[in-house]
BAVOKE-27124 format. One line per field, with one value per residue (C-alpha): residue number from 0; x, y, z. Coordinates in Angstrom, 1 decimal. Layout:
N
n [NUM; ...]
c1 [X; ...]
c2 [Y; ...]
c3 [Z; ...]
***
This chain:
531
n [0; 1; 2; 3; 4; 5; 6; 7; 8; 9; 10; 11; 12; 13; 14; 15; 16; 17; 18; 19; 20; 21; 22; 23; 24; 25; 26; 27; 28; 29; 30; 31; 32; 33; 34; 35; 36; 37; 38; 39; 40; 41; 42; 43; 44; 45; 46; 47; 48; 49; 50; 51; 52; 53; 54; 55; 56; 57; 58; 59; 60; 61; 62; 63; 64; 65; 66; 67; 68; 69; 70; 71; 72; 73; 74; 75; 76; 77; 78; 79; 80; 81; 82; 83; 84; 85; 86; 87; 88; 89; 90; 91; 92; 93; 94; 95; 96; 97; 98; 99; 100; 101; 102; 103; 104; 105; 106; 107; 108; 109; 110; 111; 112; 113; 114; 115; 116; 117; 118; 119; 120; 121; 122; 123; 124; 125; 126; 127; 128; 129; 130; 131; 132; 133; 134; 135; 136; 137; 138; 139; 140; 141; 142; 143; 144; 145; 146; 147; 148; 149; 150; 151; 152; 153; 154; 155; 156; 157; 158; 159; 160; 161; 162; 163; 164; 165; 166; 167; 168; 169; 170; 171; 172; 173; 174; 175; 176; 177; 178; 179; 180; 181; 182; 183; 184; 185; 186; 187; 188; 189; 190; 191; 192; 193; 194; 195; 196; 197; 198; 199; 200; 201; 202; 203; 204; 205; 206; 207; 208; 209; 210; 211; 212; 213; 214; 215; 216; 217; 218; 219; 220; 221; 222; 223; 224; 225; 226; 227; 228; 229; 230; 231; 232; 233; 234; 235; 236; 237; 238; 239; 240; 241; 242; 243; 244; 245; 246; 247; 248; 249; 250; 251; 252; 253; 254; 255; 256; 257; 258; 259; 260; 261; 262; 263; 264; 265; 266; 267; 268; 269; 270; 271; 272; 273; 274; 275; 276; 277; 278; 279; 280; 281; 282; 283; 284; 285; 286; 287; 288; 289; 290; 291; 292; 293; 294; 295; 296; 297; 298; 299; 300; 301; 302; 303; 304; 305; 306; 307; 308; 309; 310; 311; 312; 313; 314; 315; 316; 317; 318; 319; 320; 321; 322; 323; 324; 325; 326; 327; 328; 329; 330; 331; 332; 333; 334; 335; 336; 337; 338; 339; 340; 341; 342; 343; 344; 345; 346; 347; 348; 349; 350; 351; 352; 353; 354; 355; 356; 357; 358; 359; 360; 361; 362; 363; 364; 365; 366; 367; 368; 369; 370; 371; 372; 373; 374; 375; 376; 377; 378; 379; 380; 381; 382; 383; 384; 385; 386; 387; 388; 389; 390; 391; 392; 393; 394; 395; 396; 397; 398; 399; 400; 401; 402; 403; 404; 405; 406; 407; 408; 409; 410; 411; 412; 413; 414; 415; 416; 417; 418; 419; 420; 421; 422; 423; 424; 425; 426; 427; 428; 429; 430; 431; 432; 433; 434; 435; 436; 437; 438; 439; 440; 441; 442; 443; 444; 445; 446; 447; 448; 449; 450; 451; 452; 453; 454; 455; 456; 457; 458; 459; 460; 461; 462; 463; 464; 465; 466; 467; 468; 469; 470; 471; 472; 473; 474; 475; 476; 477; 478; 479; 480; 481; 482; 483; 484; 485; 486; 487; 488; 489; 490; 491; 492; 493; 494; 495; 496; 497; 498; 499; 500; 501; 502; 503; 504; 505; 506; 507; 508; 509; 510; 511; 512; 513; 514; 515; 516; 517; 518; 519; 520; 521; 522; 523; 524; 525; 526; 527; 528; 529; 530]
c1 [-9.2; -11.8; -13.9; -14.7; -15.0; -13.7; -15.8; -14.2; -16.3; -14.4; -14.7; -12.9; -15.1; -18.5; -17.1; -16.9; -20.5; -21.9; -20.4; -22.0; -25.3; -22.9; -21.0; -24.2; -25.3; -22.3; -22.6; -26.3; -24.7; -22.2; -24.4; -23.1; -21.0; -18.8; -19.1; -16.5; -14.3; -14.8; -11.4; -12.0; -9.0; -9.6; -8.6; -5.3; -7.7; -10.0; -13.6; -12.8; -10.5; -11.1; -9.7; -9.0; -11.6; -12.3; -9.1; -6.8; -5.4; -5.7; -5.3; -2.6; -2.7; -0.6; -3.5; -1.6; -4.2; -3.0; -5.4; -6.0; -6.9; -8.0; -6.1; -7.8; -5.8; -6.8; -5.7; -4.9; -5.2; -8.3; -7.0; -9.0; -11.0; -9.8; -8.1; -4.4; -4.6; -1.9; -1.5; -1.7; -0.5; -2.3; -0.5; -0.5; -3.5; -1.5; -1.9; 0.9; 1.1; 3.5; 5.0; 4.8; 7.6; 9.9; 7.8; 4.5; 1.1; -0.6; -0.2; -2.5; -1.9; -3.6; -1.8; 0.1; 2.0; 2.7; 5.9; 4.3; 5.4; 3.6; 2.6; 0.6; 0.9; 2.4; 2.5; 6.0; 5.4; 5.7; 3.0; 3.2; 3.5; 1.6; -1.5; -1.7; -2.5; 0.1; 2.6; 1.9; 4.2; 4.1; 5.8; 7.0; 7.0; 9.7; 11.3; 10.0; 11.2; 9.6; 11.1; 10.0; 9.1; 9.4; 8.2; 9.0; 10.0; 6.9; 5.5; 3.2; 2.8; 1.2; 1.8; -1.3; 0.0; 3.1; 3.6; 5.2; 8.4; 8.4; 7.7; 5.5; 3.3; 1.9; 1.7; 3.5; 4.0; 6.9; 7.6; 5.5; 2.2; -0.7; -3.4; -6.0; -4.6; -7.7; -10.6; -13.0; -13.3; -17.2; -17.2; -15.7; -19.2; -17.6; -14.2; -13.0; -11.6; -14.6; -17.8; -19.0; -15.3; -16.8; -16.3; -12.6; -9.5; -7.2; -4.8; -7.1; -8.6; -5.1; -3.1; -5.9; -4.4; -4.6; -1.6; -0.9; 1.6; 1.5; 0.9; 2.6; 2.2; 5.6; 6.9; 9.9; 11.9; 15.1; 15.5; 14.8; 11.9; 10.7; 8.3; 5.5; 4.6; 1.1; -1.3; 0.0; -1.7; -0.7; -1.7; -1.5; -1.6; -1.2; -3.8; -2.6; 0.6; 0.6; 3.3; 4.6; 5.2; 2.6; 0.9; -2.6; -3.9; -5.8; -4.3; -5.3; -5.1; -4.1; -3.8; -7.4; -10.0; -13.8; -16.3; -18.5; -16.1; -13.6; -10.9; -9.4; -10.3; -9.3; -8.8; -7.3; -3.8; -1.8; 2.0; 4.4; 8.2; 9.0; 8.9; 8.3; 5.4; 1.5; -1.0; -4.2; -7.2; -9.6; -13.4; -16.8; -17.5; -17.2; -14.3; -13.7; -12.8; -10.7; -9.5; -10.0; -8.4; -5.6; -4.8; -1.3; -3.0; -2.7; -6.4; -7.9; -11.7; -13.0; -15.9; -16.0; -18.3; -20.7; -21.6; -23.0; -21.0; -24.5; -24.0; -21.2; -20.7; -18.2; -15.3; -12.8; -9.5; -8.4; -5.7; -5.8; -9.6; -11.9; -15.2; -18.1; -19.6; -23.0; -25.6; -28.5; -30.7; -30.2; -28.2; -24.9; -22.8; -18.6; -16.1; -14.6; -12.2; -11.1; -9.2; -6.6; -9.4; -10.8; -13.9; -15.1; -17.3; -18.9; -22.3; -24.9; -28.2; -31.4; -34.2; -36.8; -35.5; -37.5; -37.7; -34.8; -33.2; -29.9; -26.4; -26.8; -30.5; -30.7; -31.6; -28.3; -27.4; -23.9; -22.9; -20.4; -19.1; -17.7; -17.4; -19.1; -22.6; -23.5; -24.8; -27.7; -26.0; -29.2; -29.5; -30.9; -34.1; -35.4; -32.4; -32.8; -29.2; -26.4; -22.3; -19.9; -16.6; -14.1; -13.3; -10.7; -9.4; -11.7; -14.5; -15.7; -17.2; -17.9; -19.5; -22.5; -26.4; -28.2; -31.3; -30.3; -28.6; -28.6; -25.8; -24.3; -26.3; -24.8; -21.7; -22.6; -20.6; -21.6; -19.8; -20.9; -23.7; -25.2; -27.6; -26.2; -25.5; -25.4; -22.4; -23.7; -25.7; -22.3; -20.2; -19.8; -19.0; -20.7; -20.7; -23.3; -21.4; -23.2; -20.7; -21.6; -18.8; -17.0; -13.9; -11.6; -11.5; -8.3; -7.2; -7.5; -11.2; -10.1; -12.1; -11.1; -14.3; -16.1; -18.3; -20.5; -20.5; -23.8; -22.7; -22.5; -18.1; -16.7; -14.3; -11.9; -12.6; -11.4; -13.8; -11.6; -13.5; -13.7; -12.3; -9.8; -7.4; -8.0; -7.9; -7.9; -8.8; -10.3; -13.9; -14.6; -17.7; -16.7; -20.2; -21.5; -24.6; -27.0; -27.2; -30.9; -30.6; -29.2; -30.8; -33.0; -33.7; -36.1; -34.6; -34.1; -30.4; -28.3; -30.2; -28.4; -29.1; -28.0; -25.8; -27.4; -24.6; -24.7; -24.7; -27.6; -29.8; -31.2; -31.0; -34.2; -33.6; -30.3; -31.6; -34.1; -32.0; -29.4; -32.3; -33.1; -30.0; -29.7; -33.0; -31.4; -28.0; -26.8; -29.2; -25.8; -23.2; -21.1; -22.4; -20.7; -20.3; -22.9; -23.0]
c2 [16.3; 7.9; -0.6; -4.3; -4.4; -7.3; -9.1; -10.3; -12.7; -13.1; -12.1; -8.9; -7.9; -9.3; -6.8; -4.0; -4.5; -4.7; -0.8; 0.4; 1.8; 3.2; 4.8; 6.2; 7.6; 9.7; 10.9; 12.1; 14.3; 15.5; 17.2; 20.8; 22.9; 26.0; 29.6; 30.8; 33.9; 35.4; 37.3; 39.0; 39.0; 41.5; 42.8; 45.1; 47.7; 46.0; 44.9; 40.9; 38.3; 34.5; 31.3; 28.8; 25.6; 23.0; 20.4; 23.1; 23.1; 26.6; 26.4; 24.5; 22.9; 25.7; 28.3; 29.6; 30.7; 31.8; 32.8; 35.6; 39.4; 42.3; 45.4; 48.6; 48.7; 48.0; 44.8; 46.0; 41.9; 41.4; 38.0; 37.0; 39.7; 42.7; 44.0; 43.3; 40.3; 39.7; 36.2; 36.4; 34.5; 35.3; 34.7; 35.6; 38.1; 39.5; 39.5; 40.5; 40.0; 37.1; 39.1; 38.0; 37.2; 40.1; 42.2; 40.1; 42.0; 39.4; 35.8; 33.3; 30.6; 27.7; 25.3; 26.0; 23.0; 22.5; 24.0; 27.3; 26.5; 28.3; 27.2; 28.9; 30.9; 34.2; 36.1; 37.2; 40.1; 38.2; 37.6; 34.0; 34.6; 31.2; 32.1; 35.7; 35.7; 36.7; 34.0; 32.6; 30.3; 27.7; 29.3; 28.7; 31.2; 30.1; 32.5; 35.6; 34.6; 33.6; 30.8; 30.3; 26.7; 26.8; 24.8; 21.4; 23.7; 25.6; 28.8; 28.1; 26.1; 25.7; 24.5; 23.0; 21.5; 20.5; 17.9; 18.3; 17.0; 20.1; 18.4; 20.3; 18.7; 20.7; 20.9; 22.7; 22.9; 21.3; 22.4; 19.2; 21.0; 19.2; 17.8; 18.5; 21.7; 23.8; 21.1; 21.4; 18.6; 18.0; 14.7; 16.6; 17.5; 18.3; 19.7; 21.9; 24.7; 25.2; 23.8; 22.6; 22.0; 20.7; 24.1; 24.4; 22.7; 20.4; 22.7; 26.0; 23.1; 22.5; 25.4; 28.4; 30.1; 28.0; 26.3; 25.2; 22.5; 19.8; 19.8; 17.3; 16.7; 17.2; 16.8; 19.8; 19.6; 21.6; 22.8; 19.4; 19.0; 15.4; 15.1; 12.6; 11.9; 10.3; 7.4; 7.2; 10.4; 14.0; 16.1; 15.1; 16.8; 16.6; 17.6; 16.6; 14.9; 13.4; 13.1; 9.9; 11.4; 10.0; 12.0; 11.9; 13.6; 13.3; 12.4; 11.3; 7.7; 8.0; 9.9; 8.3; 10.5; 9.5; 10.7; 11.3; 14.1; 14.9; 14.1; 10.9; 9.5; 10.9; 9.1; 9.6; 8.3; 7.4; 7.9; 6.5; 7.9; 4.1; 2.8; 6.5; 5.2; 6.4; 3.8; 4.2; 4.1; 2.9; 4.5; 3.7; 3.5; 6.6; 8.6; 11.0; 11.0; 12.9; 12.8; 15.1; 14.3; 11.5; 10.8; 9.6; 6.0; 6.0; 6.6; 8.7; 10.3; 11.9; 11.7; 9.4; 8.9; 6.3; 4.6; 7.3; 10.6; 11.8; 11.1; 10.6; 8.9; 9.5; 7.1; 5.7; 4.3; 1.7; -1.2; -1.4; -1.0; 1.6; 1.5; 3.6; 5.1; 5.5; 8.5; 9.2; 7.5; 10.1; 10.7; 12.3; 12.5; 14.1; 13.2; 16.4; 15.3; 12.3; 12.1; 9.2; 7.3; 6.7; 8.8; 10.8; 13.8; 15.4; 15.9; 13.6; 13.8; 13.0; 10.9; 11.5; 14.5; 16.5; 14.6; 16.2; 18.4; 19.4; 19.0; 21.3; 21.9; 18.4; 18.0; 17.3; 16.9; 17.0; 13.1; 11.7; 8.2; 6.2; 2.0; 1.6; 3.4; 7.1; 9.6; 12.6; 15.3; 17.3; 20.9; 23.8; 26.3; 26.6; 25.8; 22.6; 21.8; 21.3; 20.2; 18.7; 20.6; 19.2; 16.8; 16.8; 14.2; 14.1; 14.3; 17.8; 18.5; 21.7; 22.9; 25.0; 24.9; 26.6; 26.8; 23.8; 25.7; 28.8; 30.6; 29.5; 30.9; 29.9; 28.0; 24.9; 22.3; 18.8; 17.2; 14.8; 12.8; 16.1; 17.7; 20.3; 23.7; 27.0; 28.6; 31.9; 31.2; 29.7; 33.2; 35.7; 38.9; 39.0; 42.9; 42.2; 39.7; 36.6; 33.8; 31.5; 29.0; 27.0; 25.8; 24.3; 22.7; 21.6; 19.2; 22.1; 22.9; 26.2; 26.9; 29.1; 30.0; 33.1; 35.9; 38.3; 42.0; 44.1; 45.9; 42.2; 42.3; 38.6; 38.6; 35.6; 35.0; 32.7; 31.1; 30.2; 28.0; 29.1; 25.7; 24.5; 24.2; 28.0; 29.3; 33.1; 34.2; 37.7; 38.3; 34.6; 33.3; 29.4; 28.6; 26.0; 26.0; 23.3; 22.1; 21.7; 25.5; 26.1; 23.5; 24.7; 21.7; 21.2; 17.3; 14.7; 14.8; 12.2; 9.4; 6.5; 5.2; 2.4; 4.1; 3.6; 2.1; 1.6; -1.8; -1.5; 0.1; -1.9; -1.3; 0.7; 2.9; 3.6; 4.8; 6.9; 8.9; 9.0; 10.6; 12.6; 13.9; 14.5; 16.8; 19.4; 18.8; 22.7; 24.2; 25.1; 24.3; 27.4; 29.7; 30.9; 28.1; 29.2; 25.8]
c3 [-1.7; 0.3; 2.8; 3.9; 7.5; 9.1; 11.7; 15.1; 17.3; 20.8; 24.1; 23.7; 21.3; 23.3; 26.0; 23.6; 22.4; 26.2; 26.6; 23.4; 25.7; 28.3; 25.1; 23.4; 26.9; 27.2; 23.9; 24.4; 27.8; 25.5; 22.9; 23.4; 22.3; 22.6; 22.1; 19.2; 18.7; 15.3; 13.8; 10.7; 8.5; 6.5; 3.0; 2.1; 1.2; -1.3; -0.9; -0.4; 1.1; 1.3; 2.2; -1.0; -0.5; -0.8; -0.8; 0.7; 4.0; 4.7; 8.5; 10.4; 13.7; 15.5; 14.2; 11.5; 8.5; 4.7; 1.9; -0.3; -0.2; -2.4; -2.6; -4.0; -7.2; -10.5; -12.3; -16.0; -16.8; -14.9; -14.3; -11.0; -9.8; -11.8; -8.6; -7.3; -4.9; -2.5; -0.6; 3.0; 6.1; 9.5; 12.9; 16.2; 15.4; 12.4; 8.9; 6.5; 2.9; 1.6; -1.7; -5.4; -7.7; -8.9; -11.5; -10.3; -9.5; -7.6; -5.4; -4.3; -1.4; -1.0; 1.6; 4.7; 7.0; 10.7; 10.4; 8.7; 5.0; 2.7; -1.2; -4.0; -7.2; -8.2; -11.2; -12.4; -14.7; -17.6; -20.7; -21.9; -25.5; -26.2; -24.5; -23.8; -20.3; -17.7; -16.3; -13.0; -11.2; -8.5; -5.3; -1.9; 1.2; 3.5; 6.2; 4.6; 1.1; -1.8; -3.9; -7.5; -8.2; -12.1; -14.6; -16.5; -19.7; -20.3; -19.0; -16.3; -13.2; -9.4; -6.0; -4.9; -1.3; 0.6; 3.3; 7.0; 5.5; 3.3; -0.1; -2.2; -5.2; -7.7; -11.7; -14.0; -18.2; -20.0; -24.1; -25.8; -27.8; -26.1; -28.7; -26.2; -25.0; -26.1; -25.4; -22.8; -20.4; -21.4; -18.7; -16.0; -14.0; -10.4; -9.5; -6.5; -8.8; -11.1; -10.6; -12.9; -14.6; -17.9; -19.9; -18.9; -20.1; -18.1; -17.9; -16.6; -14.2; -13.2; -13.3; -13.4; -16.5; -19.9; -21.7; -25.3; -23.9; -21.6; -18.2; -15.8; -11.9; -9.7; -6.4; -5.0; -2.5; -1.5; -4.9; -7.2; -9.1; -10.0; -12.7; -12.2; -15.5; -16.5; -16.6; -20.6; -22.1; -22.3; -19.0; -15.3; -11.9; -8.5; -5.6; -2.4; -0.9; 2.7; 5.3; 3.8; 0.2; -1.6; -4.3; -5.6; -8.7; -11.8; -15.4; -19.1; -19.3; -23.3; -26.2; -27.5; -27.0; -26.5; -29.1; -26.3; -24.4; -26.9; -24.6; -23.3; -19.9; -16.6; -14.0; -10.1; -9.6; -6.3; -6.5; -4.7; -3.6; -2.8; -6.4; -8.2; -10.1; -10.4; -9.5; -11.8; -9.4; -11.9; -12.3; -11.2; -15.2; -16.7; -18.7; -15.5; -11.8; -9.4; -6.2; -3.6; -0.1; 0.9; 4.4; 6.2; 5.5; 1.8; 1.8; -1.2; -1.7; -4.5; -7.0; -10.3; -13.0; -14.1; -17.2; -19.0; -17.6; -16.4; -12.9; -10.6; -7.1; -4.2; -3.8; -1.5; -2.7; 0.1; -0.1; -4.0; -4.0; -5.4; -3.3; -4.4; -1.0; -2.8; -2.2; -0.1; -2.4; -5.1; -8.5; -7.2; -4.7; -3.6; -0.9; 0.0; 2.8; 5.1; 8.0; 8.9; 11.0; 7.7; 8.0; 5.2; 4.4; 1.4; -0.2; -1.6; -3.4; -1.8; -3.3; -4.6; -6.3; -8.8; -12.4; -14.6; -11.6; -12.8; -10.7; -7.7; -8.2; -6.9; -3.3; -1.5; 2.4; 3.3; 5.0; 7.1; 5.7; 8.9; 8.8; 5.8; 6.6; 5.4; 8.1; 6.8; 8.3; 7.7; 6.8; 8.8; 8.7; 5.2; 3.1; 1.3; 0.8; 2.5; 2.1; 4.8; 3.7; 6.6; 9.3; 12.0; 13.8; 16.7; 14.2; 14.2; 10.8; 9.1; 6.1; 4.8; 4.0; 1.3; -1.3; -3.6; -6.6; -4.6; -2.5; 0.6; 3.4; 7.1; 8.1; 10.4; 12.7; 13.6; 16.2; 19.4; 16.9; 16.0; 15.6; 12.9; 14.4; 12.9; 13.6; 13.8; 16.7; 18.6; 17.7; 20.2; 18.3; 14.9; 14.7; 11.8; 10.0; 8.8; 8.6; 5.6; 5.0; 7.4; 4.9; 7.1; 10.4; 12.1; 14.9; 17.6; 16.6; 14.9; 11.9; 8.6; 6.3; 5.2; 6.1; 4.3; 5.6; 5.9; 2.4; 0.8; 0.8; 1.5; 4.5; 5.3; 8.9; 11.7; 14.2; 18.0; 20.1; 23.7; 25.1; 27.3; 24.7; 24.3; 28.0; 28.4; 25.1; 25.2; 24.7; 25.2; 27.0; 28.2; 29.1; 26.8; 24.4; 24.4; 21.1; 20.3; 21.7; 18.0; 16.0; 13.1; 11.3; 8.7; 7.8; 10.0; 11.3; 11.7; 10.1; 8.6; 4.9; 3.2; 0.7; -3.1; -5.3; -9.2; -8.3; -6.5; -9.3; -11.8; -15.3; -15.9; -12.9; -14.0; -17.5; -16.1; -14.0; -17.1; -19.0; -16.4; -16.2; -19.7; -20.1; -18.3; -17.9; -19.3; -16.6; -14.3; -17.0; -17.8; -14.6; -12.3; -9.0; -6.2; -4.0]
***
């Protein structure tokens, strides 16, 4: 899946200011971490399992998790990883296959709400006559049953999120031919599903399958599907909905292609159930932007291209205004998530970066954006890059570190003001596993992520904190760990930065940065995503 600050001058605010040293001292004393118990979710006989990430709520506040796991059965269509895959739910220590639509081989789960309702996709056993690909439909798993959410008249759909009211947000094809069905989204530099996503079509980036007809965002509830339309072009797709019934997503804004990209502009939108209309959230000057998260206050975060479509910045849309959150001094950044307090996390480039660095080979760190200030969360050991992927209501942040441009190496935790911690050093029962990703953290501090086995296979794992909210967990150690003992910092942690926005760059600086991006823009494009 996001400010103007008010200054209150009053006796009350003066009293609050006088308490700051006390609060800061208290935070210093709290810089300790809990141990975690690791649960290996396992597979269905194949090598790997995983949780969808980012911008997916794969773990609810009741400890129910959902993802996808390999079987050992070969997939004749080689749709995902050439093995048949089953969506699963993990609850109370038991992993259960969710099932597929009649005739379908594989299914994929993306989101679980606090009522335990799960949405995702399933094959239905048919081949799309227009594309030759296996047909795949958005589905809802409820009370042990799978419900086909259908399409808007086409052959494909996706269910990407579900709120606690049972409203499903997704995208589906209709029967109208799409003039840009085969056009690669050249200006799409960063997107949750494909990184980069510039070589894929709108339908593939939204539905994970090709299409020849238009794709539209939809909302489904109690058997009724509502086409949300578009911002004026042929295609749109939902990304996240909140408990107010609002939906954010991305949409072509017209049928007019840009000469530079070959496709129309893409802007993020916010759909309101009150008036049934999409609001165009605008752009930071480029031809492409996408949301990543929507909170229950109607704030949206994501990334938007700057003029020239060679750089992109994280944005926060709040109260009708699209705010450029800037970077940590470098070229690019993305905001992945924000909590209901309006605290956003993501990653941003540092300065100076090597001249001509491209995409994720540029030095970037995870950040926390709070009250108008971007805080650098740093990195660990010899890993030069990091990302912050998820934040909960208590401000706990999880993410990853890696060599810049390389594979993730360690999962990380940031809490109580830092420093950054290697989650491996807090896990009691690793048994040869390396926790490489922390994808999502719920409001109880439970973490969903991925770990690597000694043979290189990847498994979905859950990390359960040994704290007062999880008393009596077998195998837990409830002693606290000194934060300094698990810090392996290779960069200053907790430093704050005046975020570099487009407006703060003089024209010559912007030209130099765009030129540097142009020189090596193809270094990572088309390659499998690593970081």
